[in-house]
C-alpha positions as CSV (number, residue, x, y, z in Angstrom):
1,X,-59.6,16.8,-2.7
2,X,-61.5,18.7,-5.4
3,X,-64.7,18.4,-3.4
4,X,-63.0,19.9,-0.3
5,X,-61.7,22.8,-2.4
6,X,-65.1,23.5,-3.8
7,X,-66.6,23.5,-0.3
8,X,-63.9,25.8,0.9
9,X,-64.6,28.2,-1.9
10,X,-68.3,28.1,-1.2
11,X,-67.7,28.9,2.5
12,X,-65.5,31.8,1.4
13,X,-68.1,33.2,-0.9
14,X,-70.8,32.9,1.8
15,X,-68.5,34.7,4.2
16,X,-67.9,37.5,1.7
17,X,-71.6,37.8,1.0
18,X,-72.4,38.1,4.7
19,X,-69.7,40.8,5.1
20,X,-71.0,42.8,2.2
21,X,-74.6,42.5,3.5
22,X,-73.4,43.8,6.9
23,X,-71.5,46.7,5.3
24,X,-74.6,47.7,3.2
25,X,-76.7,47.6,6.4
26,X,-74.2,49.7,8.3
27,X,-73.9,52.1,5.4
28,X,-77.6,52.8,5.5
29,X,-77.8,52.9,9.3
30,X,-74.9,55.4,9.7
31,X,-76.1,58.0,7.2
32,X,-78.2,59.9,9.7
33,X,-75.7,62.3,11.3
34,X,-73.0,64.8,10.6
35,X,-69.3,65.0,11.4
36,X,-66.8,67.8,10.8
37,X,-63.2,68.0,9.5
38,X,-60.7,65.2,10.5
39,X,-57.2,64.1,9.7
40,X,-56.8,63.1,6.0
41,X,-55.6,59.6,6.9
42,X,-55.4,56.6,4.7
43,X,-55.1,53.0,5.8
44,X,-53.9,50.3,3.4
45,X,-52.8,46.7,3.7
46,X,-49.4,47.4,5.4
47,X,-48.9,46.6,9.1
48,X,-45.8,46.1,11.2
49,X,-44.6,42.5,11.4
50,X,-44.7,40.7,14.8
51,X,-42.2,42.3,17.1
52,X,-41.8,45.4,15.0
53,X,-42.9,48.9,16.1
54,X,-43.7,51.8,13.8
55,X,-43.6,55.3,15.2
56,X,-45.3,57.8,12.8
57,X,-45.5,61.6,13.1
58,X,-48.2,63.2,10.9
59,X,-49.3,66.8,10.6
60,X,-52.0,68.5,8.6
61,X,-51.4,72.2,8.1
62,X,-54.4,74.4,7.0
63,X,-53.6,78.1,6.3
64,X,-56.3,80.5,7.5
65,X,-57.1,81.5,3.9
66,X,-58.0,77.9,3.1
67,X,-60.6,77.6,6.0
68,X,-64.2,78.0,5.0
69,X,-65.6,81.4,6.1
70,X,-68.4,79.5,7.9
71,X,-65.8,78.2,10.4
72,X,-65.0,81.7,11.5
73,X,-61.6,83.3,12.1
74,X,-59.4,80.4,13.3
75,X,-56.0,81.6,12.2
76,X,-53.6,78.9,10.8
77,X,-54.4,75.4,12.0
78,X,-52.2,72.4,12.4
79,X,-53.1,68.9,13.6
80,X,-50.2,66.9,15.0
81,X,-50.5,63.2,15.5
82,X,-48.0,60.6,16.9
83,X,-48.9,57.0,16.3
84,X,-47.1,54.1,17.9
85,X,-48.1,50.8,16.3
86,X,-46.7,47.4,17.3
87,X,-47.1,44.0,15.6
88,X,-48.5,41.7,18.3
89,X,-49.3,38.6,16.2
90,X,-49.3,37.8,12.5
91,X,-52.8,39.3,11.9
92,X,-53.0,41.7,14.8
93,X,-51.2,45.0,15.5
94,X,-52.1,47.5,18.2
95,X,-51.7,51.3,18.0
96,X,-51.8,54.2,20.5
97,X,-52.2,57.8,19.3
98,X,-51.6,61.2,20.7
99,X,-53.3,64.1,18.9
100,X,-52.2,67.7,19.5
101,X,-53.8,70.8,18.0
102,X,-52.0,74.1,17.5
103,X,-52.9,77.4,15.9
104,X,-51.3,80.7,15.0
105,X,-52.9,84.0,14.5
106,X,-56.2,83.2,16.3
107,X,-58.0,86.1,17.9
108,X,-58.2,84.1,21.1
109,X,-54.6,84.0,22.5
110,X,-55.4,80.7,24.4
111,X,-56.1,79.0,21.1
112,X,-52.5,79.6,19.9
113,X,-51.1,77.2,22.5
114,X,-50.2,73.6,21.8
115,X,-52.7,71.3,23.5
116,X,-53.1,67.6,23.7
117,X,-56.7,66.9,22.6
118,X,-57.1,63.2,22.1
119,X,-55.6,59.9,23.2
120,X,-56.6,57.0,21.0
121,X,-56.0,53.3,20.8
122,X,-56.7,51.2,17.7
123,X,-57.1,47.4,17.1
124,X,-55.8,46.5,13.6
125,X,-56.8,43.1,12.4
126,X,-55.9,41.5,9.0
127,X,-59.1,39.4,8.6
128,X,-58.1,37.5,5.5
129,X,-56.2,37.6,2.2
130,X,-57.6,36.1,-1.0
131,X,-57.0,36.3,-4.8
132,X,-60.0,38.6,-5.0
133,X,-59.0,41.1,-2.3
134,X,-57.5,41.5,1.1
135,X,-59.7,42.5,4.0
136,X,-58.5,44.4,7.1
137,X,-60.6,45.8,10.0
138,X,-59.6,48.7,12.2
139,X,-61.4,49.6,15.4
140,X,-60.4,52.9,17.1
141,X,-61.4,54.3,20.5
142,X,-60.7,58.0,21.1
143,X,-60.7,59.6,24.6
144,X,-60.9,63.3,25.4
145,X,-58.2,65.1,27.4
146,X,-60.6,68.0,28.1
147,X,-58.2,70.5,26.5
148,X,-59.0,72.0,23.1
149,X,-58.0,75.0,21.0
150,X,-61.2,74.2,19.1
151,X,-59.7,74.4,15.6
152,X,-62.4,73.3,13.2
153,X,-64.3,71.4,15.9
154,X,-61.8,68.6,16.4
155,X,-63.2,68.0,19.9
156,X,-66.2,66.3,18.1
157,X,-64.0,63.3,17.7
158,X,-63.5,62.7,21.4
159,X,-65.1,59.9,23.4
160,X,-65.9,58.1,20.2
161,X,-65.7,54.7,18.5
162,X,-64.6,54.4,14.9
163,X,-64.8,51.3,12.6
164,X,-63.0,51.0,9.3
165,X,-63.4,48.0,7.1
166,X,-60.5,48.2,4.5
167,X,-60.5,46.4,1.2
168,X,-57.3,46.3,-0.9
169,X,-56.4,44.7,-4.3
170,X,-53.1,44.8,-6.1
171,X,-52.9,44.4,-9.8
172,X,-49.3,44.6,-11.3
173,X,-47.9,47.9,-10.0
174,X,-51.3,49.3,-8.9
175,X,-53.0,49.0,-5.5
176,X,-56.6,49.9,-5.0
177,X,-57.9,50.8,-1.5
178,X,-61.5,51.0,-0.5
179,X,-62.0,52.3,3.1
180,X,-65.5,53.2,4.2
181,X,-65.6,54.4,7.8
182,X,-68.3,54.4,10.5
183,X,-68.1,56.8,13.5
184,X,-70.1,56.9,16.7
185,X,-69.7,59.5,19.4
186,X,-71.2,58.1,22.6
187,X,-70.8,61.0,25.1
188,X,-71.9,64.6,25.1
189,X,-73.5,66.4,22.2
190,X,-73.5,65.7,19.4
191,X,-74.2,62.0,20.2
192,X,-74.7,60.2,16.9
193,X,-73.5,58.1,14.0
194,X,-71.8,59.2,10.8
195,X,-70.2,57.8,7.7
196,X,-66.9,58.8,6.1
197,X,-64.4,57.3,3.6
198,X,-60.8,57.1,2.7
199,X,-60.1,55.5,-0.7
200,X,-57.0,55.5,-3.0
201,X,-55.4,54.4,-6.2
202,X,-51.6,53.9,-5.8
203,X,-48.9,53.1,-8.3
204,X,-45.5,51.7,-7.4
205,X,-42.9,53.5,-9.4
206,X,-40.1,51.4,-7.9
207,X,-39.5,49.4,-4.7
208,X,-38.9,52.7,-2.9
209,X,-41.3,55.2,-4.4
210,X,-45.1,55.0,-4.4
211,X,-47.4,57.7,-5.8
212,X,-51.1,57.8,-5.5
213,X,-54.4,59.7,-5.6
214,X,-56.5,59.6,-2.4
215,X,-60.2,60.5,-1.9
216,X,-61.4,61.5,1.5
217,X,-64.7,62.7,2.8
218,X,-67.2,63.1,5.6
219,X,-70.7,62.3,4.4
220,X,-72.9,63.4,7.2
221,X,-76.5,63.4,6.2
222,X,-76.4,62.7,2.4
223,X,-79.6,64.6,2.0
224,X,-78.0,67.8,3.2
225,X,-74.9,68.8,1.1
226,X,-73.9,71.5,3.7
227,X,-72.9,68.7,6.1
228,X,-70.5,67.1,3.7
229,X,-66.8,67.7,3.0
230,X,-64.8,66.0,0.2
231,X,-61.1,66.0,-0.7
232,X,-58.7,64.7,-3.3
233,X,-55.1,64.2,-2.2
234,X,-52.2,63.5,-4.5
235,X,-49.5,61.8,-2.4
236,X,-46.0,60.3,-2.7
237,X,-44.3,57.9,-0.3
238,X,-40.5,57.5,-0.3
239,X,-38.7,54.7,1.4
240,X,-35.5,56.3,2.6
241,X,-34.2,53.1,4.2
242,X,-35.6,49.8,5.5
243,X,-37.1,51.4,8.5
244,X,-37.7,55.0,7.4
245,X,-40.5,56.3,5.2
246,X,-41.4,59.9,4.3
247,X,-44.9,60.8,2.9
248,X,-45.9,64.1,1.4
249,X,-49.3,65.1,0.0
250,X,-51.6,68.1,-0.6
251,X,-55.4,67.9,0.0
252,X,-57.7,69.9,-2.2
253,X,-61.2,70.6,-1.1
254,X,-63.9,69.7,-3.6
255,X,-66.9,71.6,-2.1
256,X,-67.7,74.8,-0.1
257,X,-67.6,73.0,3.3
258,X,-64.1,71.7,2.7
259,X,-60.8,73.5,3.5
260,X,-59.5,74.7,0.2
261,X,-56.2,73.0,0.7
262,X,-54.3,71.1,3.4
263,X,-50.6,70.4,3.5
264,X,-50.0,66.9,4.9
265,X,-46.7,65.2,5.6
266,X,-45.6,62.2,7.7
267,X,-42.4,60.6,8.9
268,X,-42.4,56.9,9.9
269,X,-39.6,55.2,11.8
270,X,-39.5,51.4,12.4
271,X,-37.9,49.5,15.2
272,X,-37.3,45.7,15.5
273,X,-37.6,44.4,19.1
């Protein structure tokens, strides 16, 4: 029995080593392109159970004064997102997203209309859980609707594939999340690869309240600082009921290419089929 246990651990260590090697390879391979502002979105270890659907509305509001001058006069910008995620199996849930852009105060009147910009689907796989860390993999496909207000170049995320390996570790009331991301746009300029990240340290105050500090960023070409944007986001999640969660956070830009601040909030409703 002990020999089998040792063999199992050896296989697990070999698997983890291969995963880390793959991530290091991808990290180096994906550092050759740029990518602009995106939703400040964090993925952790939580997924809906089999037969449960989560519907989440999220918005990121960016006042015009917080937008870098290099982006031009965009007016106030708001990104809306509706996510519908359903637990298909114990380790697999599937999401569909609808992204809508809206503006106010833009010099171009057409930009002030609500427009559906992206339709996305995402495969969420819980690969394994261990005493060292849990590993989850998200694969997202985004498709263009052909209608954009062009706030901060969000159309650059259309017709794209996104891969997020997510590592989480819980220690007492703390949860640590490491989420590197790899982005590939396969149609129309700019075609290319890019790297981003969404990391966090969370603390469970109680069963119903979780606070945390998130770190988000688009790396672009690491050799050119003007292609990078970095943010820190204090956040709080409040479980109002078994199936209702409210999340509120403020993102602060850390460099000149970042929006100075972004107001983010989300409402998640669960449903048992």
